[in-house]
N, C-alpha and C positions, 0 to 999 in steps of 0.2 A: 418592044423589049423582049427579052430573052423569055422564052415560056417558065424557066426554070424560074424566074424572080416575080414572075405574075401572081400578086397573093393569092387568086383563086386555084391554084395549084397547091398551096400550103396548106396542107392538112395533119393538124397536130392530133394528134389522138387524143380522146379524153376519158380519162380512167372512168368515169360513169359510163359512158359507151361502151367500154370495153371489158370493163366489169358485167356490164349488163348482157352481153354475148355468150360470157363463160356460166350465167345463172342455167339452169337447167328448173323443170317444176320440182323436182325432188327439195330444191335449194328455197326456192319460193314458200313450200311447204314450211321446212323448219323455220325459215326467218321469219316468218305469219306466226307458228306458236311459241319462240323463243319472244317474238316483241310483244305478245297478249302477255304470256307469263312473267312477262317484266313489269306489267300493271298492277295501280291499287284496284281496278275492276276483277284482274283476277285475283286478290287477296280476299275483297268483299265478299265474293261471289264462294271460296273456298272456306271463309270464316263462316258465311250462312249455311254451307251445306254442313258444316261439321257439328254447327248448333243444332240443324234442325236432326240431322244422323242421330247424334248422343239425347235428342230429348226425345226422340221415336224409339231409342232403345232402352231409355228411361222409366219406360210406361206411360209417356203423354197421351195413347190412345189406347190405355189400357194393355195388357197381356198378348192380345193379339197384334198389335202393331211393332211386338217386339221381332226382329228378326236378325239381331247381332248383339247380343246381349255382351254386358261387362267382361272380359276388357277389351270390348270390340275388335276380336283379330278380324275379320271381314274389311272393316274401314283400313285396319294397320296394313293389312297386305294392299288394298287400294292404295293409300298413300304412296307406300312405297317402290310400287310398280311406276305411280307416276313420276314419282323422285327420278326413278331410272331412266326413266325416259324423256325429262324435263332435260336431267343433265346430259341426255348424251345428245340432245335438239341443241343447247348450250356449247358443246361442245363443238358440231356442225358449225354454227354457227361464229364460233370463236375460227374455226379453220378456214372459213371463208370469207373471214375480217386479215386473217394471214396473209391468204392471197389476194385481198384487195390492197394491202398494203405492199407486196410485192409487184402489183400493178403498178400502184402509185410511184414505189422507188423505180423501175423501171420507165416509164414517162418523165420523172425528176433527169432522171439520167441522161435521156434521150435529149431533155429539154436544154440540159445542162453543155451538152455536146452540140447542139447546133448553136449555142449562144456563143459557145468560143470558138465556132468555127466562121461563125458571121463576125463577129470581135476581132479574129486575125483577119481576116480581106478586107475588111473595113481599115483596121491598123496599116494593114499593107497600103491600101490606097493613100491612106494620108501620111504616108512615107514614113511611120514611127517604128522604132527600134524593138522588135520582139524581147529582145534578152534585156532593153534598159526597161520593158514596163514589168517583166515578170522580177527584175529586181526589183524595182518598186512593190511590185505584190507581197513577195516574200517578206517586204521588211513593213510591210502595214501588217500582215499576217501575224510575225513574229510580236510587233506592238498590240495586238488584240490578245494575244494568248499570253502577253505580260500582264496586261489587264485583268482579266479573267482567272487566272490563276495569283494576283497579287504580288506578281513580279518579274521579273528580268528573264527572258528568255532568250536561247541562244538560236539564231536563225538558223534554219532549215527541213 
């Protein structure tokens, strides 16, 4: 058997493997923070934290327990800083997701090229006329476009 046709020699790259190699420690931290910030546990922790903060600063434990009186300037500053950092982590994760989509698109393109090359070789081995097949493909694509758009389409 030709070594090029040996299934063990066909190494199709997988998106997860390619993407995992691109991830560094900072990316893993950003992803972990973003993943946690998108949970209900995060919401519950913050709701509890805000309730305790406000209760303490309204004098629940007496005057000695008040450290950030109304209008809670320290709490406002902390929440603002947290929002800045969380939005940055979300943007980092979105950028990584865009990179992942690019990897996926590249691998899809590679798979499509492989399929086209194999199809051409198989068609040639079967004695099929590539021009005739391409004409039929164009006709089918035109019919599909017409169905999707609700009217006839010109070939092309």
